[in-house]
VOGU-3710 file (C-alpha; in Angstrom, 3 decimals, decimal comma):
1> migiidcnnf> -17,300/-136,586/130,540  -19,441/-135,693/133,747  -21,777/-132,516/134,204  -23,543/-130,882/136,974  -26,577/-128,945/136,651  -27,257/-126,338/139,572  -30,112/-124,242/139,900  -28,895/-120,618/140,638  -30,178/-119,297/144,028  -32,664/-122,075/143,817
11> yasceqnfmp> -35,362/-120,945/146,668  -35,206/-117,290/145,670  -35,264/-118,199/142,019  -38,632/-120,091/142,734  -40,068/-117,146/144,528  -39,221/-114,874/142,068  -40,525/-117,233/139,081  -44,163/-117,122/140,471  -44,085/-113,121/141,126  -42,779/-111,237/138,091
21> slngvpvvvf> -42,708/-108,162/140,005  -39,691/-109,414/141,947  -37,738/-109,478/138,758  -34,514/-107,290/139,518  -35,747/-106,761/143,138  -33,349/-108,270/145,944  -35,088/-111,625/147,565  -34,077/-113,584/150,478  -35,531/-116,618/151,910  -35,666/-117,287/155,594
31> snndgaiiar> -34,717/-120,547/157,418  -37,450/-122,411/159,849  -39,159/-120,066/161,872  -38,007/-117,219/159,955  -34,618/-116,985/161,962  -31,918/-116,844/159,279  -31,391/-116,271/155,545  -30,823/-119,424/153,756  -31,140/-118,130/149,998  -30,512/-114,932/148,522
41> seeakalgid> -31,044/-113,413/144,944  -28,241/-111,907/142,939  -29,523/-108,476/144,015  -29,322/-109,223/147,595  -25,974/-110,927/147,263  -24,812/-107,507/145,480  -25,834/-105,810/148,671  -23,722/-107,712/150,817  -26,187/-109,976/152,600  -24,429/-113,217/153,744
51> mavpifevkk> -25,688/-116,688/154,182  -26,881/-117,767/157,639  -27,107/-114,263/158,940  -29,885/-113,807/161,683  -32,831/-111,797/160,433  -32,385/-109,264/163,211  -29,209/-108,207/161,967  -30,104/-107,394/158,374  -33,771/-105,877/159,409  -32,380/-102,290/158,962
61> lmkqynikgf> -30,637/-103,205/155,482  -33,809/-105,055/154,216  -35,893/-101,827/155,107  -33,468/-99,521/153,494  -33,074/-101,214/150,157  -36,640/-102,726/150,107  -35,344/-106,422/150,182  -38,431/-108,839/150,056  -38,083/-111,603/152,516  -40,131/-114,834/152,459
71> ssnytlygdm> -40,649/-117,915/154,668  -39,162/-121,330/153,247  -41,882/-123,194/151,147  -40,485/-126,423/150,923  -43,634/-127,853/149,369  -43,124/-125,318/146,368  -39,544/-126,088/146,191  -39,711/-129,667/146,386  -42,218/-129,663/143,487  -40,319/-127,285/141,298
81> skriksiirn> -37,171/-129,494/141,942  -39,064/-132,534/140,340  -40,181/-130,579/137,471  -36,750/-129,513/136,575  -35,255/-132,844/137,116  -37,695/-134,254/134,632  -36,826/-131,639/131,943  -33,061/-132,560/132,593  -33,822/-136,160/131,373  -34,890/-134,796/128,253
91> ffpevedysi> -31,358/-133,930/127,396  -29,475/-136,375/129,497  -30,627/-139,802/129,948  -28,336/-140,837/132,891  -29,093/-138,689/135,854  -28,037/-138,758/139,559  -30,250/-136,481/141,687  -27,523/-135,195/143,781  -29,816/-132,787/145,977  -32,980/-130,708/145,782
101> desfvsckgl> -31,089/-128,169/143,449  -28,263/-130,311/141,772  -28,079/-133,124/139,364  -25,058/-134,915/137,964  -25,359/-136,110/134,495  -23,441/-138,206/131,917  -22,289/-136,748/128,783  -21,476/-140,146/127,290  -22,954/-140,389/123,715  -21,951/-136,758/122,803
111> kyrdllgyvt> -18,460/-137,532/121,909  -19,246/-136,649/118,117  -21,274/-133,549/118,807  -20,602/-130,086/119,485  -20,576/-130,652/123,339  -20,626/-126,729/124,145  -23,159/-125,979/121,835  -25,326/-128,949/122,970  -24,925/-128,168/126,488  -25,532/-124,773/126,404
121> dardkisnws> -28,984/-125,419/124,420  -29,869/-127,857/127,062  -29,084/-125,230/129,793  -31,002/-122,375/127,934  -34,100/-124,815/127,352  -34,083/-126,114/131,139  -34,009/-122,431/132,270  -36,787/-121,504/130,093  -39,067/-124,275/130,497  -38,881/-124,237/134,181
131> gvpvsigvas> -38,499/-120,352/134,808  -35,456/-121,213/137,091  -31,920/-120,087/135,911  -29,344/-123,005/135,824  -25,584/-123,311/135,498  -23,867/-126,321/134,101  -20,241/-127,300/134,802  -18,547/-130,334/132,829  -15,300/-132,007/133,215  -13,787/-135,396/133,287
141> tktlsklanr> -14,609/-136,112/137,035  -17,428/-135,214/139,735  -15,120/-133,037/141,583  -13,614/-131,187/138,462  -17,442/-130,421/137,099  -18,213/-128,768/140,378  -15,218/-126,367/139,873  -16,270/-125,968/136,118  -19,895/-125,095/137,415  -18,456/-122,593/139,932
151> iakkryrdig> -16,283/-120,839/137,264  -19,833/-120,787/134,817  -21,557/-118,855/138,007  -18,759/-116,620/138,630  -17,256/-115,750/135,197  -19,522/-116,907/132,428  -23,156/-116,148/134,131  -24,814/-115,006/130,959  -23,799/-118,215/129,007  -24,168/-120,453/132,428
161> vyiidndekr> -21,923/-123,122/130,974  -18,210/-123,982/131,459  -16,366/-127,049/130,287  -12,856/-128,327/131,562  -11,622/-130,273/128,384  -8,153/-129,937/128,535  -5,053/-129,568/131,192  -4,826/-126,020/130,773  -8,142/-125,101/131,861  -7,891/-127,836/134,689
171> iealksteik> -4,940/-126,341/135,974  -6,197/-122,680/135,729  -9,405/-123,811/137,546  -7,513/-125,723/140,350  -5,401/-122,768/141,139  -8,127/-120,161/141,437  -9,900/-122,456/143,903  -9,375/-122,412/147,767  -9,208/-125,406/149,568  -11,972/-124,672/151,587
181> dlwgvgrris> -14,215/-123,970/148,645  -13,350/-127,754/147,103  -16,406/-129,997/147,065  -15,630/-132,773/149,671  -13,433/-130,710/151,706  -14,833/-129,423/154,896  -13,936/-126,567/157,242  -11,923/-128,749/159,767  -10,057/-130,723/156,986  -9,141/-127,486/155,021
191> arlnkfgift> -7,709/-125,916/158,226  -5,553/-129,128/158,721  -4,558/-129,139/155,045  -3,454/-125,443/155,543  -1,114/-126,588/158,217  0,718/-128,696/155,416  0,951/-125,821/153,201  -2,165/-126,740/151,079  -4,199/-123,482/150,418  -5,640/-124,441/146,631
201> aydlslvdsd> -7,116/-127,229/144,910  -3,966/-127,017/142,682  -1,675/-127,665/145,869  -4,008/-130,730/146,902  -3,571/-132,203/143,410  0,201/-132,183/143,583  0,329/-134,286/146,841  0,759/-138,058/147,020  -2,368/-140,003/146,999  -1,140/-142,321/149,415
211> wakknfsvvl> 0,058/-139,469/151,743  -3,734/-137,956/151,616  -4,994/-141,602/152,673  -2,433/-142,125/155,218  -2,791/-138,482/156,857  -6,499/-137,866/156,260  -8,846/-140,446/154,806  -9,649/-142,528/151,574  -12,222/-139,841/150,588  -9,347/-137,236/150,277
221> qrtvyelngi> -7,455/-139,738/148,374  -10,182/-140,018/145,803  -10,428/-136,343/145,617  -6,725/-136,052/144,768  -7,370/-138,607/141,810  -10,280/-136,766/140,842  -8,416/-133,179/140,822  -5,902/-134,831/138,412  -8,740/-136,068/135,818  -9,089/-139,747/137,303
231> scipleliep> -12,621/-140,398/137,591  -13,168/-142,388/140,856  -16,839/-141,328/142,170  -19,108/-142,778/139,893  -22,696/-141,533/138,980  -25,324/-143,118/141,338  -27,846/-143,779/138,802  -30,106/-145,928/141,113  -30,736/-144,064/144,332  -29,549/-146,107/147,528
241> akqniasqks> -32,051/-147,564/149,473  -32,862/-145,313/152,571  -31,765/-146,307/155,916  -34,121/-144,062/157,646  -36,764/-141,257/157,126  -36,777/-138,457/159,841  -38,565/-135,138/160,521  -37,545/-132,391/162,904  -38,884/-128,850/163,055  -38,448/-125,954/165,573
251> fgkfqtdfep> -41,296/-124,905/167,482  -42,682/-121,490/166,898  -42,174/-120,500/170,573  -40,445/-122,393/173,259  -42,527/-125,469/175,017  -42,477/-126,411/178,457  -45,539/-128,801/178,772  -45,938/-132,321/177,585  -49,018/-132,093/175,551  -48,210/-129,720/172,859
261> maealanyta> -44,931/-131,459/172,293  -46,749/-134,854/171,999  -49,273/-133,178/169,421  -46,179/-132,094/167,459  -44,651/-135,315/167,457  -47,803/-136,989/166,509  -47,936/-134,725/163,275  -44,457/-135,354/162,411  -44,824/-139,017/162,808  -47,849/-139,091/160,429
271> rvaeklrrqg> -45,668/-137,213/157,802  -42,890/-139,647/157,937  -45,550/-142,641/158,004  -46,814/-141,117/154,670  -43,148/-140,930/153,424  -42,435/-144,617/154,387  -45,820/-145,863/152,370  -45,127/-144,023/149,270  -41,668/-145,567/149,239  -43,219/-148,987/149,785
281> fvaggitvwl> -41,321/-149,385/153,031  -42,261/-150,511/156,515  -40,225/-149,538/159,732  -38,718/-151,917/162,349  -37,881/-149,298/164,873  -38,401/-145,504/166,108  -35,985/-143,128/167,491  -37,579/-140,042/169,194  -35,405/-136,995/170,588  -35,949/-133,435/172,310
291> gtnnfsktda> -33,948/-130,531/172,356  -33,540/-127,281/174,085  -32,076/-123,974/172,288  -28,409/-124,837/172,252  -27,409/-121,169/171,151  -28,737/-120,033/174,645  -25,887/-119,264/177,077  -28,442/-118,846/179,896  -30,981/-121,638/179,574  -30,436/-125,231/180,896
301> qyfpevstvc> -29,572/-127,468/178,102  -30,981/-130,902/177,656  -30,885/-133,065/174,396  -32,318/-136,714/175,202  -32,938/-139,337/172,696  -34,391/-142,852/172,942  -35,045/-145,744/170,385  -37,811/-148,507/170,385  -38,316/-151,454/168,495  -41,742/-151,937/166,692
311> svptdytpyl> -43,629/-155,314/167,642  -43,687/-156,136/163,951  -42,406/-153,757/160,920  -45,012/-151,565/160,305  -46,227/-148,574/158,135  -49,512/-148,074/160,246  -49,821/-144,483/161,436  -51,719/-145,135/164,549  -49,240/-147,445/165,735  -46,335/-145,284/165,017
321> ikraveslkl> -47,656/-142,345/166,623  -48,593/-144,327/169,831  -45,101/-145,646/170,060  -43,414/-142,298/169,316  -45,547/-140,646/172,174  -44,775/-143,349/174,568  -41,125/-142,735/173,833  -41,255/-138,956/174,412  -42,987/-139,808/177,801  -39,592/-141,438/178,694
331> iykkgylykr> -37,375/-138,395/177,973  -39,511/-135,468/178,731  -38,592/-133,592/181,768  -40,121/-130,695/183,429  -38,294/-127,568/184,003  -36,856/-127,066/180,655  -37,527/-124,593/177,409  -37,872/-126,964/174,725  -37,028/-125,641/171,132  -37,662/-128,975/169,157
341> vgvmltdlrt> -38,630/-132,427/168,650  -38,024/-134,927/166,118  -38,833/-138,627/164,952  -36,878/-140,981/162,833  -38,367/-144,210/161,639  -35,311/-146,859/161,522  -35,029/-150,442/160,300  -36,695/-149,875/156,911  -37,649/-152,929/154,924  -39,800/-153,541/151,748
351> nddgtqnlfh> -43,508/-153,911/152,579  -43,876/-157,374/151,702  -41,541/-158,308/154,922  -43,381/-161,153/156,476  -41,456/-160,726/159,959  -43,763/-162,101/162,717  -43,997/-161,775/166,472  -45,111/-164,695/168,477  -46,316/-162,441/171,329  -48,276/-160,036/169,350
361> snnrnkeiei> -51,568/-160,595/167,239  -51,183/-160,495/163,445  -53,405/-157,270/162,263  -51,235/-156,548/159,613  -53,858/-157,310/156,512  -56,643/-155,236/158,703  -54,305/-152,119/159,091  -53,359/-152,220/155,507  -57,063/-152,131/154,337  -57,561/-149,112/156,905
371> ikridrinrl> -54,591/-146,967/155,952  -55,105/-147,553/152,384  -58,704/-146,140/152,772  -57,382/-143,271/154,813  -54,768/-142,190/152,404  -57,284/-142,228/149,640  -59,607/-139,980/151,548  -56,973/-137,703/152,601  -55,733/-137,608/148,941  -59,054/-136,568/147,657
381> ngrdtirsaq> -60,373/-134,130/150,353  -56,993/-132,837/151,718  -54,300/-133,903/154,148  -55,343/-135,063/157,675  -58,954/-134,946/156,757  -58,774/-138,029/158,944  -56,204/-137,878/161,474  -55,320/-139,148/164,660  -56,834/-137,437/167,666  -53,255/-137,162/169,156
391> qgfnhewkmr> -52,430/-134,653/166,081  -54,849/-132,167/167,359  -56,065/-128,950/165,665  -54,932/-125,694/166,962  -51,121/-126,257/166,698  -50,021/-123,312/168,566  -46,621/-125,130/168,597  -46,460/-124,718/164,694  -43,297/-123,512/163,163  -43,347/-119,692/162,545
401> qetltpkytt> -43,825/-118,665/158,882  -45,034/-115,188/158,730  -44,133/-114,459/155,095  -45,266/-117,908/153,228  -46,276/-117,724/149,754  -48,839/-119,758/148,129  -48,118/-123,559/146,952  -48,795/-122,515/143,488  -47,926/-126,043/141,899  -49,613/-128,388/144,524
411> rlsdiiiik> -52,802/-126,797/145,936  -55,778/-126,101/143,848  -56,896/-122,982/145,475  -53,168/-121,399/145,125  -53,176/-121,906/141,477  -52,331/-118,686/139,545  -55,370/-117,091/137,646  -54,705/-114,814/134,867  -57,401/-112,256/134,139
//
């Protein structure tokens, strides 16, 4: 049996967790630049607020019902996710970290225990110890466990657990799930399936698996198997090696000049370089892109992208920033209102990679010592205590976050003080 543990309304629950005054109060969390809604508490859902709705469309409703809105606090959410996943491993040794708020777990070894009792106890302790409510669905396959979790949230929210452990429950779950709500089936595929008269998960479970492969893909074929209780999507207990590390954020206001965008790019590159070193990799390539506002019907559109190769694979921030800014110069054009800039480090290898370049001097050992000392100073004194001059200081391009809450768990000055 496989379970999936899902944090309920994760971003909104994190905000409520650190502000008891928000308990029972409708809460929403905004996307980058406070543009749209990406998380809602149960109270906000009850008022009819949908996901991805632009903020300007619900401002009147928020004021009418005193709905509290917050900018996305990704530092807080990421740290809370790590804490919750650490708690989960106390109850389920085999865990796949599927997303920031979801984990697949193996229920192997619980055959001779009261499965419902054990999972319910685990759910209660995970929720109580973290302060974030979770739901758990258990079934014989990953796809069915996702359905079980959905049922746990909709029908058994107080218990927070649902187990599909017989054929009767499986068929009932399939019949009550529209094809568009099925894990692994997107909007386009569900529309195509509808043309074949397939409207529910149960309808899909009855089709021939070879037909699904021939007319769609091997992915849909696996889904058909999984819906019938045949497990063919195993747990990924070892996270696959990353192929790239990227960072892209929207500007707080449209940019037209090169310098502020280069400054933003330098900061994003510094962040991905930090991640690169933490994960023990070096990068052999860099991709940089620009973008205008693709939602505008009047502004000129421009979405250039350029990739370059590093002289030698490296994790040295000054070099990566230099190459990124050089790439930006190649694609930047005047006359556009730019909304975003992004960078991606590619061709990742372990940092013991010994690739050399006949036409490039070997400064690797010197760079390693310099960046180690810079990282140590920044860890002790705060991020960017030492930084590249290209990163600047004013950051007028910075993403808009007008209602950002404190970083309660990762910044000493933001720790809650009980008086």
